[in-house]
N, C-alpha and C positions, 0 to 999 in steps of 0.2 A: 461475440462477434468482434474479431480483432481487425482494426483498421490501421493503415499506415498513413502518417502525416509528415509534412515538411514544416520545420520550425520557421523557415524563411517565408514560406507562403501562407502558412496556416497557424502560426504561433498564437495569434490573438483570437482565433476562432473559439467561440463558446461551444463547449460540448454539452453543457447543462447551464442552469442559471448561475451557478457559482464556480464552475471549473472551466479553464481554458486549456488548449492543447499544450502550451508552453509549460504548464505546471507539471506535466508528466515527462518532460524531456530529460534526456540523460545529462548528468552533470559534467560530462566530458566535452560538451559543446557541439556534439554531432547534430546534423540537420534532421536525420530520420528519427521518427518516434513511432512506436507501436503502442496502441491503446485498445484495450478491451472495453467496448462500449457498455457491456454489462457491469463492469467494474465502476465506470463513471456513474451509472444509475444507482448502484449501491452506495457510493460515496455521497451522492446528492441526497439520498434518503437519510443517511447519517447526518449530513449537514442540516437538513430540515428538522430532524429530531433534536439535535443539540442546540440549534439556533445560534451557533457560533461558527466562525471560520475554521476550516480544517487546513492545516499546512501539510503539503506533500513533501517529505524529506527526500524520498527516492521513488521514482516511477520506473519508466523504461530504462534499461541499461544495455549498452553495447557489451559484447563479449569481453573486450579488453578492459572496459571500466569495471565490469562485474568482477573480473579477476583482481583488479587493482584494489577494490574495496573488500575483498575477501568473501564475495558471494558464492553460493553453492553452484556447482557446475551445471545443474539443471534448474537454476533459479527461474521462477515465474516472472521475474523482472525482465528477463531476456525475451520473453514472449509478449510483453506489454500487459500481463495479467496480474501484476502485483504493485502495491504501493506500501511504503512505510510512511505512517502519518502520525501527527499529534494535533491536539487542540488545547490551546492554553486554557487554564482554569478547569480542565476536565481530566479526571484521572484516567490513565490508560485502561484500567479495568472496565470502566464504563463504556469506552469505545469498543473494547474487545467483547463485552457482553452483548452490545448491540449487534456487532458483526455475527456473533454466535447465533443469536435469535433471528437474524436476518438471513441465515442460511449460507454464509460464505464458506467456501471450501477450506482454505488455509488461513489460520489465525495464529500469529505469534505475538506474544507480549514481551517487550524488552524492558526490564527494570534494572537499568545500569546506573551507577553513581552519577555519571556525567549527563545522561540523557535517558528519558523514558519515552517510548513510542510503541506503536502497534503496527505489525505487518498484516496486511490482508491480501488475499488473492482469490481468484475465481477457479481454482483447480476443481475437478469433478469430485474427488474423494475428500472426505473430512480428515483434516490433520491439524492438531493443536499442539503448541509448545509454549513454554515459558523460558526466557533467557534472563538469568540473573548474573550480572557482572561477567558476561562472556561464556557462561555455561548453559547449554540447551538441555531442557528436560521435557520429554514428551508427556502430555497430559491427555486425559480423555475428553475433558470439557473445560472451557474457561471458568465455568461455575466451580470447578475444583479448586480454584485459586481463592475463593471467598472464605 
């Protein structure tokens, strides 16, 4: 279920015990933000499991910002159905495995020299990939990376 919010009027609104609307906002400063409430529920489950804060690096993106940061033309970030996340002191593989076993549709694990993070989204179909230093490789399961 995707909802539209305004950062100006609802930025500090709690969507769950640990996530606010403003954490999902586009980095270009736009007021509108789309958020899939099912994604928030999955993030809260992950937060509860880890017992540590989760940082959202990228949530909703406007079309222009998505192009600017090199996002896919049909990115789930454009629909409010995706986040790129990390959790300090937790390996990205742990986050990705939790997402795998929690039934998330899209999971991408990014293992780059400068930054490691996990993309999760609520697409209907299962799609998994690993990105090592800018190169995507489709995989059948996150477990394949172990």
